[in-house]
N, C-alpha and C positions, 0 to 999 in steps of 0.2 A: 504494500500500500504506500503510494507516494503521498506525502503530506506537505501542503503549502499553507502558510499562514497569511491571511490578508494583512494589509498595513494596520487596520484597526485591531486585529487580534494580536499582532506583535506589540502594539502599544499597550494593550491590556495585560499581556504577559509581564511586561516590565512594571507597569503601575501596580499590579496586584500581586507581584512576586509569585507567579504561578510556575510550578515546576513542569517542564516539558515532559518529563518521564510520567508524571501523573496524567497528563493529557493523553499520552499513548495508552495508558491503562484504561482510561475512560473510553477511548475509541475501540480498543480490542476486547474489553470485558466490561461493558456498561452495566450498571445496576438497573437502569431503566432507559428506554429509548422510545421516542415518539417521532412521528413524521408529520411535519407541518409545512404547508405551502403558502407563501405570500402571493405567488402568481403561478401560472401553469408551467412556466419555463424553469423555475428554480425550486425544487423540493428540498426544503431544509430539514435536517435531522437534528434533534435535540437529544443528547445523551448525557446522563449524569451517573455519578458513582459517589458513594459515601466513603470518606476516609476519616477514621477516628472521629473527630468532633466537627467536621465540616463536609459539605457536599460540593463537588466540582461539577459544573455544568458546561458543556461544550456544544456550540451551535455550528453546524457545518453542512456543506453540500458535497456531492460527488459528481464531478464533471470530467469527462474524458479519462476515466480510470485514475483520477487524482482526487484526493480528499482536500477540500479547501476549508480551513477553519475560518469562520466568520467572526465569532466572538467567544469569549469564555469568561466565567465568573464563578465566585463562590456563593452558595446559598446559605 
């Protein structure tokens, strides 16, 4: 799986001090995953996983065999 971070997602990684290894865990072994679409051309996937005292949520799309991270945040 090729992973690309949008400029917005890279900014959020830095601001929120999110570990990229945890992002990979969420993508490969999500605790929960839902499919949401803002429009017909881009189906967004929202995956999350609980780590100890927090939950990491990752919003992404899959295009041309590439996973593009849109945004990520702690719940």
